[in-house]
Each structure stands twice: as C-alpha cells, then as structure tokens.
N, C-alpha and C positions, 0 to 999 in steps of 0.2 A: 831121829825121825822114824816113825813106823813105816816099814816097807809095805807098799801096796801094789795091787795089780791094776795096771793102767792100759787102756786101749786108746789108740790115736786114730781117728777116722780122717783120712786124707794124708797123702805122703808127698806133699809139696815141700817147699822150703821150711815152713813153720812146723809141719808135722814131723818131718824127719829130724830136724834139729831138736825139737822139744822131746820127741821120743828117745833119741840117743842120749840126751842130757839127763833125762829121768832115769834111764837105764844105768848111767854112770854112777848113780847113788844107790844102786842095788835093787831098784824097783823092777818088777816083772812087766815088761812093756810089749804090747802087741801093736804093730803099725798095720792098719788095714786100709785097703783101697779097692775100688771096684775095677780098676785097671789091672787085669790079671797079668798082662805082659810086664807092666812096671813091677809088680810084686815078684815075678820070676827073676827079673834082673836084680832087684834088691836082694833077693835071697842068694844070688851069686856074687853079691858085693858090687854090683854095677849101679851107680847112682844116675838119676835122670838129669842132673845138672851139676855144675861145679861150685863147690863151696869149701874154702880152705879148712882142713882139719876134719871135715864131716865124714869123708870116706873112711878114714882111719878109725874114727869113733864108732861108726856103724859096724865095721868089721870086727873091732875089739869086742863089742857087746853081743854081736851075733855069735861069735865064737864062745863067749862065756855063758850064753844061753839066756841072758837077761833081755835081749831084744830079738823079737821074731817078726816075721812078715806074713800076711795072709790076705787073700781076696774074699775070704769067708767072713762077711761083716757080722753075721749072726753069731758065729763062734767068738769073735773078738769082743762083742758086747756082753755076751753071756759070761765070759771068763774074767771080766774085769770088775773092779770096785769103782773105778772112776773112768768116765768116757770123755775124752777131749775131742771137740769138733774143730778141725783145722783145715777144712776144705776151702777152696778158693771162692772169692766173691768178686769176680771181674765186673768192670763197668759195662753196662748195656748201651744201646744206641741212644738212650734218653738221658745219659749222664748219671744214671743211678746204679747202685750195686745190684748185681744179679744174685739173688739169695736162693736160687733154686737148688744149689748144691747143699746149702745149709738145711733147707727143708727136707731134702732127700735124706740127709744124715739123721735128722730128727725123726723122720718117718721110720727109719731103721731102728732107732732107739725105742720108739713107741711100740713097734711090732715085736721086738726081741727082748724087751725089759723083763728079766726073770726074777729080780729082787730089787730092793731099794738101792739106788745107785746115785752117785754124784755125776752130774752132767756139767761140763765146762765148755762154754763157747769161747774159743780162742780166735776164731776167724774174725776178720775185721767186718763189722756190721754197723749200720746206721743207728743212731740213738732211738730207743724205743723197741728195737727188734727182740731183745731177750724176753720182754713181757709178752710180746706177740707169740713167741714160741711156747711160752707157758700156757697161754690161752689155747693155742693150737693143739698141744698135747692133751689138754683137758677135754676139748670139744671132740676131737677125732678118736682119741684112745681112752678117754675116761681117767687119765692119770692126774693125780692131784699133787701139787707142789707141797713138799713137807711130809707127804704120806708115802707116795710111790718113788719119789726122787727128790733130790735137792739140786738146784741149778745156780751156777755162777757165771758171770761174765769176766773173762780174764784176758784182756788184750795183750798182744805181743808187741815188743819193741826191739825187734831184731834187725840189725843192719846187715844187708848182704855183703859178704866179704869178711865180716867179723861175727857172724851169727852164733857160732858155737861159743865164743868168748862171751858175747852178750847174754846168752842164755844161762851160762854158768856163773856169770858175774853181773847180775842185773842192777841197773841204777835204781830201779823201783819195780815193785810187783803190785799191779792194780787188781783188786778183787771186787767185783760188783755183785751184790746179793740183794735179797728182799728185806734185809735188815742191816744195820750198821754195826753188828757185833764184831768186836776185835778178835774173837776166837771162833774159828769155824774149821771145817775139815780141810779146806784148801790151804789155809794158813799152815796147818800141820804138815801138809805135803811139801810146802815150799820152804820150810824153816831151814833146811840145809843149804838152800840157795842164797837167801838174804833175809835180814830182818827189816828191810826197808819196804814195808807193806802198807799200801793205802787201801783201806776198806771204805767202800762207798756204795752208792746205789747202782742199779743196772744202767740207768740212763747216763749217770756221770762217768762211769767207767767207759762206756761206749764213746762218749764225747771226748774223753781224755785222749784216746787213741787218735781220732780224726783231727782234733784240735792241735795236737803235738805236730803231726805231719804237715798240716796246713800252715802252722806258724814257721816251721823250718823252710817250707817252700817259699813263704813270703820273704824270708831273709835272703834266699837265693835270688829271687826276682828283683828284690830291692837293690842288691849290689850290682846286678846286671844292668839295671836301668842307670845306676850311678856310673857304671863303666861307660855307657854310651855318652853320658855328659862329659866324663873325664876326657874322652877322645876329642871332643869338640873344644874344650877349653885348655887342653894341654896338661891336664893333671894325670897322675899315675894311680889307678884304682888299687893297685897292690899296697901302695903307701897309705891311701885313704882307708882301706880296710884294716890295715894295721893300726892306724890312728884311732878309728872308732872302736875297733875290737878290743883295744886296751882298756876301754871303759867297761868295768865289770857289769854294769847294768845292761850292756849290749852283748858282750862276749865275742870271742874271735871265731867261733865255729859257724860254718855255713855262710861265710862272707867271702868266698872265693869266686870271682867273676869267671864266666865261661859260657859255654854254648847251651846251658840249661839243664834242668833236672829231668830224670826219666825213671824207669823202674815200674814196679807194680803198685807201689804205695802212694807216693806223692801225687801223681796225676789222678789216681782213683779217688784218694781221700779229699783232695781239693774239689774235684767235680762233685763228689757226693755231698760234701758239706754245703756247697752252693745250692744244690738241689734241695737238701733238707731245709736250708734257710728259706728258699722260695716257697716250699710247702707250708712253712710257718709264717708266711707274710713278711719276710725280711729280705730285702734286696742287698745281698752281701757284695757290695761294689768293690771293696778292697780285695777280696779273694778273687773276684772276676778279673781284676787288673793283674793279679799275680799270675793267673793262668794265661792271660793275653800276652804278658811279657815273655813268659816261658815259651809259648808257641812261636814267638817272633825270633828268638835267639838264633836258631839255625839259619834263618834267612839273612841275618846280619853277616854271617860268614859268606854266604853266597854273594851278597852285594860287595863285600871286600874283594872277592875273586873277580867279579865282573868289572869292578873299577880297576883291577890290575890288568886283566887280559882283554877287556872290551867285549868279548864273547867267549863262550866256553865250548861251542860246537867243535868237536874233533879234538879237544884238549884232553890229554891223559892226566887224570887226577887220582891220586892215591889217598885213601882214607886209612889212617892208623888208629885202630881201636874202634870196636863196634858195640861192645856191651855198654850199658848205661853208666857203669862205674867199674873201676878195677876190681880184680879178684872175684869176679862172678861171670857166668856165661849168659846171664839174663839180658835179653835185648828188648824186653817189653817197654814200649814207649821211649826207647833209646833215641837221642838226638840224631844218631847216625842214620836211622831209617828215613827220617824226614829229609835229611841232607842228601842221601842217595836218590830219593824220589825226585827231588828238585833238580839234581845234576843230570839225571836221565832225561827229564823234560827239556833241559837245555842242551841235550845231545852230546854230553861229555862221555868220554870213555873212562871207566872207573875200575881201579884196582883196590882191593881191601885187604887189611891184615888185622888179625886179633889172635891172641894166644889160645883162647878157648871157645870163642863164639862163632867161628866160621860156619859150622854146621847149622847153627840156628839161623844165621842170616841167609844161608843158601835156600832155606825153606821159603823165603820171601822173594828173593831176586833171581833164583836159579842161574841160568847162563847169561843173564844180561850184564853181569859184572864178573871180574876175574878175582880169584881168591889166592892168597899167599900165606904161608905159614912162617915166613921170614920177612921182617919189615924192611931189611936192606934190599932184598930181591923185589919187594913190592914197589919200591920207589924208582926202580931202574927205568930210565927214559921218560920219567914223568915230568909234566910241565909244572906241577906243584903237588905238595902233599898237605893234608889237613889232619891235625891231631884232635881226635874226639874223646879218646879215653886215655888217661894218664897211667897206663901200665908201666911198671918199672923198666922193662926192656926198652920202652919208647923214651921215657924220661932220661934214662942213662945212656942213650945212643951216643956213639961217636959222631958228632955232627958232620965233620968233614967226610967221613965214610958214607954217611947217610946221603949227602947231597952230591957227592962226586960223580955218581952215575945218573943223576937227574938231568933232564934236558934243560931245565931252569932251576937253579937253587932257590926255590921259593917255598916257604913254610907258613901255613896258617895255623897258629896255635890256639885251638878252641878251648884250652884249659889253662893257658898261661903257665905251663909246666916246665918249659925249658929255661935254662939259665939266661936271664935277660942280659946281664952284663957280658957274659961270654959271647952271646949272639952279636954283640956290637963289634966284636973282633973278627968275625967270619965274613967271607965274601958271600953274602946271602941277602935275600929279601925276607924279612921276618915280620909277620903281622900278628898282633896280639889282640886281646880283648881289654879295652879300657886303658891301654898304654900307647905311647908313641911307637909306631911301627919303625923298623930299621930298614933302610934302603941302601945297603952296601952293594947290592946288585941292581943294575938298572935294566928295565924291560920297557921297550917302546910299545905303545898301544895306539890303535887307530881310532877306536871309538869306545865309549863307555855307556853301559846300560845298567839298570838295576831291576830287581824284582820287587813286586808290591809287598810291603810288610803288613 
C-alpha cells in the first residue's frame, strides 16, 4: 500500500481509533480538533475516554512521529492527501441527527482546500447527506466533484470496547462513491486492512450503517420482550436464546436479555431511521416498537424492586456498573442513567460503582448520589444491589463476600451475568431478566406498587 498523508477532523472514538490504526501502517496522520484543551491532553498522551489498547497505540505512534495532534484545522487540511471527517452527529430534540459539526468540517475543507484531495465522510449520517455536501461545496465554494476533490462515504463499524481490533480487522469495509468502480483511491488506502470491500452508492453506504445498527437493536428488544413472556410462563430466556440462536439463520449474537441497549450508536441510529422513514412517507412501526421496548426495560427492574420492597423511600440501593457496556467509559444513553433518575424520584438513597465511568456520571448527578471505586465497599449496608454493566470484576465477584455486609442479600441482575446455578446455593434473593427468580432469602413487605411502563 502506498503511504499517504491523512488528516482526521474530529478526535472522538472514531477519529482517534481510525487515526491511530492508519498510523500503525506507516501513514502520516494528523488528528485535528477545534477543542484546543483536548489536543493539548492528547499531545501529552491523555485520552478523553477509555478504550482498551487505544492509549498504548496513540503513544506508540506519537513517539515514532506517524501520529500528531493539532487544533490548527487549516494546517491539517493543507498538509494531507486525504481528509477524513469523523465529527459527532448527536441526536437533536426532534429525533434527527445534528449535522452541524459535519457542515463545519466541510466549511473548513472548502475554505482551506489547496489542491485536489480525497474527502471521506466517516461520521454517521442519514441517507442522502453526502450528495447534499457535494452540492453545498459547489454552491458555496465553487468546488466541483472530480475536479477539485473526490468524495467517499465510508461508515465505521467499531464496537466500543473492541474498537482498535475492529478497525485493524474489519468484517467489511463499505465505500460509497458517485460510481460503482471496483478500484478507487480509498480501496488502495484500505488494502492493508482487508479485501472485504463493498463498493456502492453514497445512499446505500449511508443506509448500510444505520440499518445494521437498527437490526441489531431489534434483536436486543426482541429477546427482551421474549424475556418478559418467559417470566410469565416459567420459561428460561437463556435457554430460549440458546435454542433459537443455534439456528444459523438467526445467529446467537445480540440475543442476551437484559436492561436494554445504550451508547451513542443504537439509540441515535434507530431514532434517525424512524425520522428518515417518516420523511419519506413510511411509518416504521417495527422500529418504533424496538425503541419503545428498550425505553421500558429499566422500568421493569424498578417494578421488580417495588414488588420486593413495597416502596423504595429511604432504601439504600447500590448500582454496579454505569457505562452502557463493559470496557468503555461511555455513559451516553446508558440504562443506568434512567434507572438512577427513577430511583431518585422514588426517594431512594443511591450508591454507584464503575471501574472507569464515575467521573462521567458525576457530571450528571453531582452530590445526589454516592460514588465508590470498589464494588464491595459500595454494597455495604445496602438493602439491594442492581447489576447494570457486566464488568469482569462484577461478574467474577465472590458472592458471599459481596452480600455479607449488605443489609439484605438481594441482587437484581440486569444482565443475567451471574452464575444462575451457583446462586441457587447461596442464602440470597436473586432476581433475573426472563428467568425464575431465586428466593433463598425471605423479605416481608407491607405493600406493593409499580411504576407506569
């Protein structure tokens, strides 16, 4: 592969992972961001988030000179052959992606383009956006596709917690362009990563990204609804998931019942796809139901607690795990946030533990809850604990040590991550998702209430 000069505009998850991985193949990479404080920290080796393996990769290639950081966007664009746009596209109040950061990056490119370059949109965007960007560059800056620049849509498929591996070992690379040529400059750049390349149109590449996440979200909500039925009829959702997942047409992945999905991608992409469908006169009822089921999942745990205690006022509840999944500090749309909000409304006293996400959650709840860096300390004197994120230290806990200092040995496992058969042998009350709860410990309650789902 020919080594090229690459600039990355946006130093979030996608930008830093993509930039570091391109640098690992010997390309000269400049990661640029308008946040000068973030750039200063990155230059010192301090990352703004936790992602396994990324800090080491950034440090390695910063030291060998293939990866640099700057807040000078003009310099980054002028010095590169290829410009990747990796800025965020958060959901706005109308359920649509906010594309203002994308257009800001395009404005910078339009202003500082000093020679023909390749522009690659890697940010998640709705179908039809890339062509709108091309029209925007022509109308505002007089730049003509194929003359002043070439543009590709190149969605990312990185899983937080395994993003570095996913980037270096992609299952597929999707490249959208204005023709379906099997050979283009971006194919050349990616040939060291994989030969599993899908060349398609701009619109199809954009749809592939959103559709993939929406489909996976659908599988999660489906098995969560099945879990609710299993509880009523006495079935075990873990066994049901194993049974249907053994069918290769269905597959075993994303069939783990729990408290729901979160993060930056699934919630945003499902909402945006519903909005896109509505704009094109299609009522996407199936995807709306997926979102509705996911919104309901944390409240199911609340109702299990109310049925156990009668009321939660004054009860000390410990939440184990805050990030939306293990091996990340990301709490965006995490089920823990909705759960904490509801518990506070019910006047519960809340302790929380997470290996890496405590500072993130403090920015939301400040002194209204108590924070612990050790999960055994967090549960001391608690009336119950709730497992929201299946971090290894939580899954591998010594259960007897975990519950011995609790006021009541009651666990609500929102991820079905503890050993179910072992829990049957412990003096404990253990509540699962889609499985029969274990009542080896009895607790008398005076009244039972529920919250509206």
